[in-house]
Every structure is written in C-alpha cells, then in structure tokens.
TORLUM-771654 format. One record per residue (C-alpha): residue number from 1; residue in three letters; x negated, y negated, z negated. Coordinates in Angstrom, 1 decimal. Each point is the difference from the previous one (the first is absolute). Layout:
BEGIN
[rec NUM 'ala' [X Y Z]]
...
This chain:
BEGIN
[rec 1 'met' [-139.9 24.1 -104.5]]
[rec 2 'gln' [-3.0 2.1 1.1]]
[rec 3 'ala' [-3.5 -1.4 -0.6]]
[rec 4 'met' [-1.6 -1.4 3.2]]
[rec 5 'leu' [-3.4 1.4 1.2]]
[rec 6 'asp' [-2.2 -1.6 2.6]]
[rec 7 'thr' [1.4 0.5 3.5]]
[rec 8 'lys' [-2.2 2.3 2.1]]
[rec 9 'ile' [-0.1 0.6 3.7]]
[rec 10 'ile' [-1.2 3.3 1.5]]
[rec 11 'thr' [-0.4 1.1 3.7]]
[rec 12 'ile' [1.3 3.4 0.9]]
[rec 13 'asn' [0.0 1.3 3.6]]
[rec 14 'gly' [-0.6 -3.6 1.2]]
[rec 15 'lys' [3.0 -1.4 -1.8]]
[rec 16 'arg' [-0.1 -2.2 -3.1]]
[rec 17 'phe' [1.9 0.9 -3.1]]
[rec 18 'val' [0.6 -2.1 -3.1]]
[rec 19 'ser' [0.1 1.5 -3.5]]
[rec 20 'asn' [0.9 -1.3 -3.5]]
[rec 21 'leu' [3.4 -1.5 0.8]]
[rec 22 'leu' [2.4 -1.3 -2.6]]
[rec 23 'trp' [3.1 2.4 0.4]]
[rec 24 'glu' [3.4 -1.2 -1.1]]
[rec 25 'pro' [3.5 1.6 0.5]]
[rec 26 'leu' [2.5 -2.0 2.1]]
[rec 27 'lys' [3.6 0.0 -1.3]]
[rec 28 'glu' [1.9 -2.4 2.2]]
[rec 29 'arg' [1.6 0.8 3.3]]
[rec 30 'asn' [-1.8 -3.0 1.4]]
[rec 31 'tyr' [-3.3 1.5 -0.8]]
[rec 32 'met' [-2.2 -2.5 1.9]]
[rec 33 'arg' [1.4 -2.9 -1.9]]
[rec 34 'glu' [-0.7 1.9 -3.3]]
[rec 35 'ala' [-3.6 0.8 1.3]]
[rec 36 'arg' [-0.6 -3.7 0.8]]
[rec 37 'glu' [1.2 -1.0 -3.5]]
[rec 38 'ile' [-2.4 2.5 -1.6]]
[rec 39 'gly' [-2.8 -1.0 2.3]]
[rec 40 'lys' [0.5 -3.7 -0.9]]
[rec 41 'arg' [0.0 0.9 -3.7]]
[rec 42 'glu' [-3.1 2.1 0.2]]
[rec 43 'his' [-1.8 -2.3 2.5]]
[rec 44 'met' [-0.1 2.7 2.6]]
[rec 45 'asp' [0.5 -0.6 3.7]]
[rec 46 'ile' [-0.5 3.4 1.7]]
[rec 47 'val' [2.4 3.0 -0.5]]
[rec 48 'ala' [0.5 3.6 1.0]]
[rec 49 'ile' [3.7 1.2 -0.1]]
[rec 50 'arg' [0.8 3.7 -0.2]]
[rec 51 'met' [3.0 2.2 -0.8]]
[rec 52 'gly' [-0.2 3.0 -2.3]]
[rec 53 'ser' [2.9 1.0 -2.2]]
[rec 54 'lys' [0.2 -3.8 -0.4]]
[rec 55 'arg' [-1.6 -3.0 1.8]]
[rec 56 'gln' [-3.3 -1.3 -1.2]]
[rec 57 'ala' [-2.3 -2.9 0.8]]
[rec 58 'gly' [-3.8 0.0 -0.3]]
[rec 59 'phe' [-1.4 -3.5 -0.4]]
[rec 60 'val' [-3.5 -1.3 0.7]]
[rec 61 'lys' [-1.5 -3.5 0.3]]
[rec 62 'lys' [-1.3 -1.1 3.4]]
[rec 63 'gly' [-3.7 -0.6 0.1]]
[rec 64 'asn' [-3.2 1.9 -0.6]]
[rec 65 'gly' [0.6 1.6 3.5]]
[rec 66 'val' [3.6 1.1 -0.7]]
[rec 67 'thr' [2.4 -0.9 2.9]]
[rec 68 'lys' [3.4 1.1 1.3]]
[rec 69 'gly' [-0.2 2.9 2.4]]
[rec 70 'met' [-2.4 2.0 -2.2]]
[rec 71 'tyr' [1.4 3.2 -1.5]]
[rec 72 'ser' [0.9 0.6 -3.7]]
[rec 73 'leu' [-2.0 3.1 -1.0]]
[rec 74 'ala' [2.6 1.2 -2.5]]
[rec 75 'ala' [3.0 -0.6 2.4]]
[rec 76 'ala' [-1.7 1.9 2.8]]
[rec 77 'leu' [-0.9 3.0 -2.2]]
[rec 78 'ala' [3.5 0.0 -1.5]]
[rec 79 'gly' [1.5 -0.1 3.4]]
[rec 80 'val' [-2.1 2.7 1.7]]
[rec 81 'leu' [-0.1 2.5 -2.9]]
[rec 82 'pro' [3.5 1.6 -0.2]]
[rec 83 'his' [0.0 0.9 -3.7]]
[rec 84 'arg' [2.2 -2.1 -2.4]]
[rec 85 'ala' [-2.2 0.4 -3.1]]
[rec 86 'trp' [-3.8 0.1 0.4]]
[rec 87 'ile' [-3.2 -1.5 -1.3]]
[rec 88 'gly' [-3.1 -0.1 2.0]]
[rec 89 'ala' [-3.7 -1.0 -0.2]]
[rec 90 'phe' [-1.5 -0.5 3.5]]
[rec 91 'ala' [-3.7 -0.3 1.0]]
[rec 92 'leu' [-0.4 -3.1 2.2]]
[rec 93 'pro' [-2.5 -0.5 2.8]]
[rec 94 'asp' [-2.0 -2.6 -2.0]]
[rec 95 'gly' [-0.6 2.3 -2.9]]
[rec 96 'gln' [2.7 -1.3 -2.3]]
[rec 97 'tyr' [3.2 1.8 -1.0]]
[rec 98 'ala' [3.7 -1.0 0.2]]
[rec 99 'leu' [2.6 0.9 -2.5]]
[rec 100 'val' [3.7 0.0 1.1]]
[rec 101 'ala' [3.1 1.5 -1.6]]
[rec 102 'val' [3.6 0.5 1.2]]
[rec 103 'his' [2.9 1.0 -2.2]]
[rec 104 'glu' [3.5 0.6 1.3]]
[rec 105 'gly' [-1.2 -1.4 3.4]]
[rec 106 'asn' [-1.1 -3.3 -1.6]]
[rec 107 'ile' [-3.5 -1.3 -0.4]]
[rec 108 'val' [-0.9 0.0 -3.7]]
[rec 109 'pro' [-1.0 -3.5 -1.1]]
[rec 110 'gly' [-3.6 -0.1 -1.2]]
[rec 111 'cys' [-0.9 3.0 2.1]]
[rec 112 'asp' [-1.2 -1.7 3.1]]
[rec 113 'trp' [-3.7 -0.9 -0.4]]
[rec 114 'ile' [-3.6 0.8 1.1]]
[rec 115 'gly' [-2.8 0.7 -2.4]]
[rec 116 'glu' [-3.1 2.1 -0.7]]
[rec 117 'arg' [0.2 3.8 -0.2]]
[rec 118 'asp' [-0.1 0.4 -3.8]]
[rec 119 'glu' [2.7 -2.7 -0.8]]
[rec 120 'val' [2.3 1.4 2.7]]
[rec 121 'leu' [-0.4 3.6 -1.3]]
[rec 122 'asp' [0.7 -1.2 -3.6]]
[rec 123 'ala' [3.1 -1.8 1.2]]
[rec 124 'leu' [1.2 3.0 2.0]]
[rec 125 'arg' [-0.3 2.2 -3.0]]
[rec 126 'glu' [1.7 -2.5 -2.3]]
[rec 127 'gln' [3.0 -0.7 2.3]]
[rec 128 'asp' [0.5 3.8 0.7]]
[rec 129 'ser' [-0.1 0.9 -3.7]]
[rec 130 'gln' [3.4 -1.6 -0.8]]
[rec 131 'pro' [2.6 2.4 1.5]]
[rec 132 'asp' [2.7 -1.2 -2.5]]
[rec 133 'thr' [-0.4 -3.6 1.4]]
[rec 134 'met' [-0.7 0.7 3.6]]
[rec 135 'lys' [-0.5 3.5 1.6]]
[rec 136 'phe' [-1.8 0.4 3.3]]
[rec 137 'asp' [0.7 3.0 2.2]]
[rec 138 'gln' [-3.2 -0.4 2.0]]
[rec 139 'val' [-3.5 -1.1 -1.0]]
[rec 140 'phe' [-2.6 -0.9 2.6]]
[rec 141 'his' [-3.7 -0.6 -0.5]]
[rec 142 'pro' [-3.4 0.7 1.4]]
[rec 143 'ala' [-1.2 3.5 -0.5]]
[rec 144 'asp' [-2.9 -1.1 -2.3]]
[rec 145 'phe' [2.4 -1.4 -2.5]]
[rec 146 'asn' [0.5 3.6 -1.3]]
[rec 147 'tyr' [3.6 -0.8 -1.0]]
[rec 148 'his' [3.2 1.9 0.8]]
[rec 149 'gly' [1.7 -0.9 3.3]]
[rec 150 'ser' [-1.3 -0.1 3.6]]
[rec 151 'ser' [-2.3 -2.1 2.1]]
[rec 152 'lys' [1.2 -2.5 2.7]]
[rec 153 'asp' [-2.1 -1.8 2.5]]
[rec 154 'ile' [1.2 -3.6 0.1]]
[rec 155 'glu' [-1.4 -0.5 3.6]]
[rec 156 'gln' [2.2 2.9 1.2]]
[rec 157 'ile' [3.1 -1.2 -2.0]]
[rec 158 'leu' [-0.3 -3.6 1.3]]
[rec 159 'ala' [-0.7 0.9 3.7]]
[rec 160 'pro' [0.8 -2.9 2.4]]
[rec 161 'gln' [3.0 1.7 1.5]]
[rec 162 'ala' [1.6 0.3 -3.5]]
[rec 163 'met' [-0.1 -3.7 -0.6]]
[rec 164 'arg' [3.4 -1.8 0.0]]
[rec 165 'lys' [1.1 -3.6 0.2]]
[rec 166 'glu' [1.6 0.4 -3.5]]
[rec 167 'tyr' [-3.4 0.6 -1.6]]
[rec 168 'glu' [-1.3 -3.5 1.1]]
[rec 169 'leu' [-0.3 -3.0 -2.2]]
[rec 170 'arg' [2.2 -2.9 0.9]]
[rec 171 'gln' [0.0 -3.7 -0.8]]
[rec 172 'leu' [2.4 -1.4 -2.7]]
[rec 173 'thr' [1.6 -3.3 1.1]]
[rec 174 'phe' [1.1 -2.1 -2.9]]
[rec 175 'gly' [2.9 -2.0 1.4]]
[rec 176 'leu' [2.3 -2.3 -1.8]]
[rec 177 'thr' [3.5 0.9 -0.8]]
[rec 178 'arg' [2.9 -2.1 1.3]]
[rec 179 'arg' [0.5 -1.5 -3.4]]
[rec 180 'glu' [-3.7 -0.9 -0.2]]
[rec 181 'trp' [0.2 -1.6 3.5]]
[rec 182 'thr' [3.0 -2.1 -1.2]]
[rec 183 'lys' [-1.8 -1.2 -3.1]]
[rec 184 'leu' [-3.1 -0.8 2.1]]
[rec 185 'gly' [2.1 -2.0 2.5]]
[rec 186 'ile' [1.6 -2.0 -2.8]]
[rec 187 'gly' [-3.3 -0.7 -1.6]]
[rec 188 'thr' [-1.6 -1.0 3.3]]
[rec 189 'val' [2.8 -2.4 0.8]]
[rec 190 'leu' [-0.5 -1.7 -3.4]]
[rec 191 'val' [-3.7 -0.3 0.4]]
[rec 192 'leu' [0.2 -1.3 3.6]]
[rec 193 'thr' [2.7 -2.4 -0.9]]
[rec 194 'val' [-2.1 -1.5 -2.8]]
[rec 195 'gly' [-3.4 0.2 1.6]]
[rec 196 'leu' [0.3 0.0 3.8]]
[rec 197 'gly' [3.6 -1.0 0.7]]
[rec 198 'ile' [2.9 1.6 1.7]]
[rec 199 'gln' [-1.4 -0.6 3.5]]
[rec 200 'gln' [-3.0 2.3 -0.6]]
[rec 201 'trp' [2.2 2.6 -1.6]]
[rec 202 'thr' [2.3 0.0 3.1]]
[rec 203 'ala' [-3.1 0.3 2.2]]
[rec 204 'tyr' [-1.2 2.9 -2.1]]
[rec 205 'lys' [3.3 1.8 0.4]]
[rec 206 'ala' [0.0 -0.6 3.7]]
[rec 207 'arg' [-3.5 1.6 0.3]]
[rec 208 'val' [1.2 3.0 -2.1]]
[rec 209 'ala' [3.0 0.4 2.2]]
[rec 210 'ala' [-2.1 -0.3 3.2]]
[rec 211 'ala' [-2.4 2.6 -1.3]]
[rec 212 'glu' [2.9 2.3 -0.9]]
[rec 213 'ala' [1.5 -0.5 3.5]]
[rec 214 'arg' [-3.4 0.9 1.6]]
[rec 215 'arg' [-0.2 3.1 -2.2]]
[rec 216 'gln' [3.5 1.1 0.9]]
[rec 217 'ala' [-0.7 -0.6 3.7]]
[rec 218 'glu' [-3.3 2.0 -0.2]]
[rec 219 'ala' [1.8 2.8 -1.8]]
[rec 220 'glu' [2.8 0.0 2.6]]
[rec 221 'lys' [-2.6 0.1 2.8]]
[rec 222 'gln' [-1.7 3.0 -1.7]]
[rec 223 'arg' [3.3 1.8 -0.5]]
[rec 224 'leu' [0.8 -0.5 3.7]]
[rec 225 'glu' [-3.5 1.3 1.0]]
[rec 226 'asp' [0.5 3.0 -2.2]]
[rec 227 'leu' [3.5 0.6 1.5]]
[rec 228 'asn' [-1.4 -0.3 3.6]]
[rec 229 'lys' [-2.6 2.7 -0.8]]
[rec 230 'arg' [2.5 2.4 -1.5]]
[rec 231 'ala' [2.5 -0.6 2.8]]
[rec 232 'gly' [-2.6 0.3 2.7]]
[rec 233 'ala' [1.5 -3.1 1.7]]
[rec 234 'glu' [0.2 -3.7 -0.5]]
[rec 235 'gln' [3.0 -1.1 -2.1]]
[rec 236 'gln' [1.6 -3.5 -0.3]]
[rec 237 'ile' [-0.2 -1.8 -3.3]]
[rec 238 'gln' [3.7 0.6 -0.8]]
[rec 239 'ala' [-0.8 3.7 -0.2]]
[rec 240 'leu' [-1.4 -0.6 -3.5]]
[rec 241 'lys' [3.6 -0.8 -1.1]]
[rec 242 'his' [1.4 3.2 1.5]]
[rec 243 'pro' [-0.5 3.1 -2.3]]
[rec 244 'trp' [0.3 2.4 2.9]]
[rec 245 'ala' [-2.9 -1.5 1.8]]
[rec 246 'ser' [-2.5 1.2 -2.6]]
[rec 247 'gln' [1.7 3.4 -0.6]]
[rec 248 'pro' [-1.3 2.9 2.0]]
[rec 249 'gly' [1.9 1.0 3.1]]
[rec 250 'ile' [1.8 3.4 0.0]]
[rec 251 'glu' [-2.6 1.9 2.0]]
[rec 252 'asp' [-2.9 -1.4 -2.1]]
[rec 253 'phe' [1.9 0.7 -3.2]]
[rec 254 'leu' [0.8 3.6 1.0]]
[rec 255 'asn' [-3.5 0.7 1.2]]
[rec 256 'gly' [-1.5 -1.3 -3.2]]
[rec 257 'cys' [2.5 1.2 -2.6]]
[rec 258 'gln' [1.2 3.3 1.5]]
[rec 259 'gly' [-3.5 0.7 1.2]]
[rec 260 'ser' [-1.3 -0.6 -3.5]]
[rec 261 'ile' [2.7 2.3 -1.5]]
[rec 262 'gln' [-0.7 2.8 2.5]]
[rec 263 'ser' [-3.7 -0.2 -0.7]]
[rec 264 'leu' [0.6 0.9 -3.6]]
[rec 265 'pro' [-0.9 3.7 -0.8]]
[rec 266 'val' [2.9 2.3 -0.7]]
[rec 267 'ser' [-2.0 1.5 -2.8]]
[rec 268 'leu' [-2.6 -1.7 -2.2]]
[rec 269 'gly' [-1.8 1.9 -2.7]]
[rec 270 'gly' [2.8 2.6 -0.1]]
[rec 271 'trp' [2.7 -2.7 -0.4]]
[rec 272 'thr' [2.6 -0.4 2.7]]
[rec 273 'phe' [1.1 -3.2 1.8]]
[rec 274 'ser' [3.4 -1.1 -1.4]]
[rec 275 'ser' [0.7 -3.6 1.2]]
[rec 276 'ala' [-1.5 -3.1 1.4]]
[rec 277 'ile' [1.0 -3.7 0.4]]
[rec 278 'cys' [-1.7 -2.4 2.4]]
[rec 279 'thr' [0.3 -3.8 0.5]]
[rec 280 'pro' [-2.1 -2.3 2.2]]
[rec 281 'thr' [-2.6 -0.3 -2.7]]
[rec 282 'thr' [0.1 3.2 -2.2]]
[rec 283 'leu' [0.3 3.8 0.2]]
[rec 284 'glu' [1.0 2.0 -3.1]]
[rec 285 'ala' [0.4 3.7 -0.1]]
[rec 286 'ala' [1.1 2.6 -2.6]]
[rec 287 'tyr' [-1.2 3.6 -0.3]]
[rec 288 'gly' [1.7 2.7 -2.1]]
[rec 289 'arg' [-1.8 2.6 -2.1]]
[rec 290 'thr' [0.3 3.6 1.2]]
[rec 291 'gly' [-0.8 3.0 -2.0]]
[rec 292 'lys' [-2.4 -0.6 -2.9]]
[rec 293 'thr' [-2.4 -2.3 1.9]]
[rec 294 'pro' [-1.1 -2.7 -2.6]]
[rec 295 'tyr' [0.0 -3.7 0.6]]
[rec 296 'ser' [-3.8 -0.2 -0.1]]
[rec 297 'thr' [-0.2 2.2 3.1]]
[rec 298 'phe' [2.3 -2.5 1.8]]
[rec 299 'val' [-2.1 -3.0 -1.2]]
[rec 300 'gln' [-3.2 1.7 1.3]]
[rec 301 'ala' [1.6 0.7 3.4]]
[rec 302 'ala' [1.3 -3.6 0.3]]
[rec 303 'gln' [-3.3 -1.6 -0.8]]
[rec 304 'gly' [-1.4 -1.8 3.0]]
[rec 305 'arg' [3.3 0.1 1.9]]
[rec 306 'phe' [1.6 -2.9 -1.8]]
[rec 307 'pro' [-1.4 -3.3 -1.4]]
[rec 308 'asn' [1.4 0.6 -3.5]]
[rec 309 'pro' [0.3 3.2 -2.2]]
[rec 310 'pro' [3.4 1.7 0.0]]
[rec 311 'val' [2.7 -0.7 -2.7]]
[rec 312 'leu' [2.1 2.6 -1.7]]
[rec 313 'leu' [3.8 -0.1 0.6]]
[rec 314 'glu' [3.0 1.8 -1.5]]
[rec 315 'gly' [-1.8 1.4 -3.1]]
[rec 316 'gly' [-2.9 1.4 2.0]]
[rec 317 'glu' [1.9 2.0 2.6]]
[rec 318 'lys' [-0.6 -2.6 2.7]]
[rec 319 'ala' [-2.9 -2.3 0.8]]
[rec 320 'gly' [-0.1 -3.2 2.1]]
[rec 321 'val' [-2.8 -1.3 2.3]]
[rec 322 'gly' [-0.1 -3.2 2.0]]
[rec 323 'asp' [-1.9 -2.1 2.5]]
[rec 324 'glu' [0.2 -3.4 1.8]]
[rec 325 'ile' [0.7 -0.3 3.7]]
[rec 326 'thr' [-0.2 -2.9 2.4]]
[rec 327 'leu' [2.4 -0.4 3.0]]
[rec 328 'gly' [0.3 -2.5 2.8]]
[rec 329 'ala' [2.7 -2.6 0.5]]
[rec 330 'gly' [3.0 0.3 2.4]]
[rec 331 'gly' [-0.1 -3.7 0.9]]
[rec 332 'asp' [2.7 -2.7 0.4]]
[rec 333 'asp' [2.8 1.9 1.8]]
[rec 334 'glu' [2.6 -1.9 1.9]]
[rec 335 'leu' [3.1 0.9 -2.1]]
[rec 336 'leu' [3.3 1.3 1.3]]
[rec 337 'gly' [3.4 -1.2 -1.3]]
[rec 338 'phe' [1.1 2.1 -3.0]]
[rec 339 'glu' [3.1 1.5 1.7]]
[rec 340 'thr' [-2.2 1.1 2.9]]
[rec 341 'leu' [-2.7 1.4 -2.2]]
[rec 342 'gln' [2.4 1.8 -2.3]]
[rec 343 'ala' [1.9 1.6 2.9]]
[rec 344 'ala' [-3.2 1.2 1.7]]
[rec 345 'phe' [-1.6 1.3 -3.2]]
[rec 346 'thr' [3.1 1.8 -1.1]]
[rec 347 'ser' [0.6 1.6 3.4]]
[rec 348 'tyr' [-3.6 1.1 0.1]]
[rec 349 'leu' [0.4 1.8 -3.4]]
[rec 350 'gln' [3.3 1.5 1.0]]
[rec 351 'gln' [-1.7 1.9 2.8]]
[rec 352 'val' [-1.7 2.2 -2.7]]
[rec 353 'asp' [3.1 0.0 -2.3]]
[rec 354 'leu' [-1.5 -2.5 -2.5]]
[rec 355 'lys' [1.4 -3.0 -1.7]]
[rec 356 'ala' [-1.9 -2.7 -1.8]]
[rec 357 'asp' [1.3 -2.2 -2.8]]
[rec 358 'ile' [-0.6 -3.6 1.2]]
[rec 359 'val' [0.0 -2.5 -2.9]]
[rec 360 'pro' [-0.4 -3.8 0.3]]
[rec 361 'val' [-3.1 -1.4 -1.7]]
[rec 362 'pro' [0.0 -3.7 -1.1]]
[rec 363 'val' [-2.6 -2.1 1.7]]
[rec 364 'val' [-1.8 -2.3 -2.6]]
[rec 365 'val' [-2.1 -2.8 1.5]]
[rec 366 'pro' [-2.5 -1.5 -2.5]]
[rec 367 'pro' [0.1 -3.8 -0.4]]
[rec 368 'pro' [-2.7 -2.0 1.7]]
[rec 369 'pro' [-2.8 -1.6 -2.0]]
[rec 370 'pro' [0.4 -3.6 -1.1]]
[rec 371 'leu' [-1.0 -2.7 2.4]]
[rec 372 'pro' [-3.0 -2.2 -0.7]]
[rec 373 'gly' [0.6 -2.3 -2.9]]
[rec 374 'gly' [2.2 2.6 -1.8]]
[rec 375 'ala' [3.2 -0.7 2.0]]
[rec 376 'ala' [2.3 3.0 0.4]]
[rec 377 'ala' [0.0 1.5 3.5]]
[rec 378 'pro' [3.3 0.4 1.8]]
[rec 379 'pro' [1.6 3.4 -0.4]]
[rec 380 'pro' [-1.1 2.7 2.5]]
[rec 381 'pro' [2.3 0.7 3.0]]
[rec 382 'val' [2.4 2.9 -0.3]]
[rec 383 'pro' [-1.6 3.1 1.7]]
[rec 384 'asp' [1.5 0.9 3.4]]
[rec 385 'trp' [-0.4 3.7 -0.7]]
[rec 386 'lys' [1.5 2.6 -2.3]]
[rec 387 'gln' [-1.5 3.0 -1.7]]
[rec 388 'phe' [1.6 3.4 -0.8]]
[rec 389 'ser' [-1.4 3.2 -1.6]]
[rec 390 'phe' [0.8 3.5 1.0]]
[rec 391 'thr' [-0.6 3.5 -1.5]]
[rec 392 'leu' [0.5 3.4 1.5]]
[rec 393 'thr' [-0.8 3.6 -1.0]]
[rec 394 'thr' [-0.7 2.6 2.6]]
[rec 395 'ala' [-1.8 3.3 0.7]]
[rec 396 'his' [-1.3 -1.4 3.3]]
[rec 397 'ser' [-3.6 -1.2 0.1]]
[rec 398 'pro' [-0.1 -3.8 0.0]]
[rec 399 'arg' [-2.3 0.0 3.1]]
[rec 400 'asp' [2.5 2.2 1.9]]
[rec 401 'leu' [3.0 -2.1 -1.3]]
[rec 402 'phe' [-1.4 -3.4 1.0]]
[rec 403 'ala' [-2.0 1.0 3.1]]
[rec 404 'gly' [2.5 -1.4 2.4]]
[rec 405 'leu' [1.0 -3.2 -2.0]]
[rec 406 'ser' [-1.1 -3.2 1.8]]
[rec 407 'leu' [2.1 -2.6 -1.8]]
[rec 408 'thr' [-1.6 -3.2 -1.1]]
[rec 409 'gly' [0.4 -1.2 -3.6]]
[rec 410 'val' [-0.1 3.5 -1.5]]
[rec 411 'arg' [-2.6 0.8 -2.6]]
[rec 412 'leu' [-0.7 3.1 -2.2]]
[rec 413 'val' [-1.2 -0.8 -3.6]]
[rec 414 'glu' [-0.1 3.4 -1.7]]
[rec 415 'ile' [0.0 3.7 0.7]]
[rec 416 'lys' [0.6 2.6 -2.7]]
[rec 417 'val' [-0.2 3.7 0.6]]
[rec 418 'asp' [1.0 2.8 -2.3]]
[rec 419 'arg' [-0.8 3.7 0.5]]
[rec 420 'gln' [3.1 1.9 -1.0]]
[rec 421 'asp' [-1.3 3.6 0.2]]
[rec 422 'val' [-3.5 -0.1 -1.5]]
[rec 423 'gly' [-1.5 3.4 0.5]]
[rec 424 'thr' [3.0 1.7 1.7]]
[rec 425 'gly' [-0.2 -1.0 3.6]]
[rec 426 'gln' [3.5 1.2 0.6]]
[rec 427 'ser' [1.7 -3.3 1.0]]
[rec 428 'arg' [0.1 -1.2 3.6]]
[rec 429 'tyr' [-0.6 -3.6 -1.2]]
[rec 430 'pro' [-2.1 0.3 -3.1]]
[rec 431 'leu' [-0.7 -3.7 -0.1]]
[rec 432 'thr' [2.6 -2.7 -0.8]]
[rec 433 'trp' [-0.9 -3.5 1.1]]
[rec 434 'thr' [1.4 -3.2 -1.5]]
[rec 435 'ile' [-0.7 -3.1 2.2]]
[rec 436 'lys' [0.5 -3.6 -1.1]]
[rec 437 'gly' [-0.2 -2.9 2.4]]
[rec 438 'ala' [1.1 -3.5 0.8]]
[rec 439 'leu' [2.0 -1.6 2.9]]
[rec 440 'tyr' [-0.7 -3.6 1.0]]
[rec 441 'ala' [2.5 -1.7 2.2]]
[rec 442 'arg' [1.1 -3.5 1.1]]
C-alpha cells in the first residue's frame, strides 16, 4: 500500500486537477465493485478509473475542495502522453512542481504528487536511478533541472481540447449487496416487531414500495423522453418494451456507421487501413504495418484523432484504434407478419443475388418487480412479436444495398468491412462487407 500524501488541487488552463491519489490495481472483471470495496476499506469516496496494460483506480477523499468532475493530474498526463514508460517533473503555474511516472502504460503508485523544486528533483533522480527495478524510456523535466531528458510544458500538454471524460474523478457509491439487504430486512423486522409492532413495519414496507414505484415511474418517464429525442417523434409508453424502437433506423445507422468508416484515413502514419467494425455505439478500426514504419510513427499520427491511444495487434504487425458514436432511434414501427416480412426481405436481397441466413432469437421478458407489501407480481404477458437475426456478406456498399429497402421492423446492428487487397488496387471490389441485423415481426 503506497503512503498517502496530502491531496493537492492545481488549476491549469482554467481546469482543476487533483494530485496525490492513492493508486491501486483492479483485478476483478466487475472493477467498479472492487473499487467500491477498496474505497470503503480506505475511507475514500472519490475515484479515477483508467486503463493501461491493466485497469487502475486512483482514490481520494472528498473534502478540502475535492469534488467529482475535477481531473486526475496523473490520469490526464498518462492519457495524453503516448509513451508507455516515462517519468516526469513538471513546473506548475503556482510555482510548485508535479512528479508523475508511468510504467508499462500504468501509473506508478507513489509517483503522483506535488511538492517543492528540490524534493521533486531528488525524487526524480532516485526513481530514475533504478533501471533494474523500473526502466523509463523517456524522462521529462524543466530545463533548469540540468538532468538528462527533455523539457515538457504542462500547460501545452494539458490543453483544454485534450481533456477527456475518462480523466475525470467520479463519485464512489457504497451500496449494499443483496445479502446485506436481506440481513438488514430480517433485522429490521425483528426490531419493529419487538419495538413498534407489525403494523408500523407493514407501513414502512408500503412507503418503501411506493417510493420504489415512484422511482421506477420517473425512470420510465426519463427513458421515454430520451427515446423521443433520439427518434425525433413522440413515442407511446409501450415502445420502451420494444427493442427495435430504441435501435437506429437503417438510414440513420448507415449514415453514422458507414459514414464513420469512410471518414477513416486509408493511410495513417505509414500504416494502411485493414478492417473496421461499427455498432450503434462504437467504431473500431485496424491498420496494418507497411514497409519498416515503426509503431511509434503510427501512434503519433493517431494522436488527437481518437479518444484513446492505439493498441498493438498480431504481434505488432497491426494496430487498433476506436471511438464512440451516437445514433438516433428508429422508433416504434408497426410490425408486419413474419411470413410477409420474410418474403419481402428475401425477395429484396435476391434482386442483387444475395441470401441472408435468418435465425430465430428467443425473446426473454424480465419478470416485473414485486407488488407493494412484497407480494409476487403476476407473470408478464407473452410478447406478441418475434425476433430473428440475419447475417450476409457482400462486396456491395451497405448504403447501395439497402438504399431501396422500406420494410418496417428491419434493423442493422453491426457492419464489418475488410480490405482484401491492401496496397494492390487490382480488385474490382477491394472491400468485403459483413452486415448483421435483426428482423422484428408479429
């Protein structure tokens, strides 16, 4: 466990950064649950989450001016600077100095603090003098430190346009587990039975149920408002139970996904576009190394184009980049019967000599919440609609392929494109598209 220093807040380019966080590795897949457990143990209630070669959490206690929405100084520097192993001392606008170190893409615990010039310089030299323990490929410091390395201006590094949501501090919520809620309920029943009687306990449960019902109603109202905004039209409440209502329509999906794919550069830092995959929320692309161009050149060319640094693939011969996208909603279509939809969809594809594999998808309806008083609610009605998935592979552009399709209940959920002849330019259709979608029918 690293020693905790006094938390410090510094203002850079009008934004507030927090230093001296307690950094811990997160091992579990459910990393937020693990972060809450560590925060509870260490009496910390604010956290920064970042992903290097492994996921980390930086903890700090709320108070003394620290609030969620501020930026972690170490997380921001580690995210903006592309190097995987570096140590840096940075002159701050208030005359103090910050020390931050990153090794294998992870923030080094104990190397996220602010101090005076001499103590930061001594710490920089000490940390950098142990190559057998931790070797840094880059060393940054002010020019007057007279030490090997190079100078970096922290106000240029942490420019406002470089700040990402992932660098922000967030609130840790210490909720109870289901087992803890069960124990609490049993204990409360016993106390109320002895002290206040069953009548007051029943009233208490009714108030809790009513509050939960109000919370669910408010959440449902908010979900409907969000759906109306995305769909650009007013939807009925039953649209919340129909998955196709919140999924993007075909035109919106193609404009967003194929448009995002086609906006990718063919060449980036001497590396050539290889493939891409797009869903309603994410875009991921892969670039292949050509010639002797090193990975560092690709990283430098990709900086600023994507929210996160690239990742190496296939032993270093490929690299991946990604971004988030936001699409609208197609709305609550009036569904066709399956036989009608299947026939029309199949006939449409047959016009371009294509066939889609249509596979049934089980529809699972979650059970409703218990009624006030703890009574079980009746089972939900059987849905009056069916769902099917389809996949097809084609050399046709998805926009060209689906330009004339006007069937209701058809949604696209993924587009994948592979470039088959990287660098040759000899194929008539150098791109192969794999399209996945869903059919919804009565």
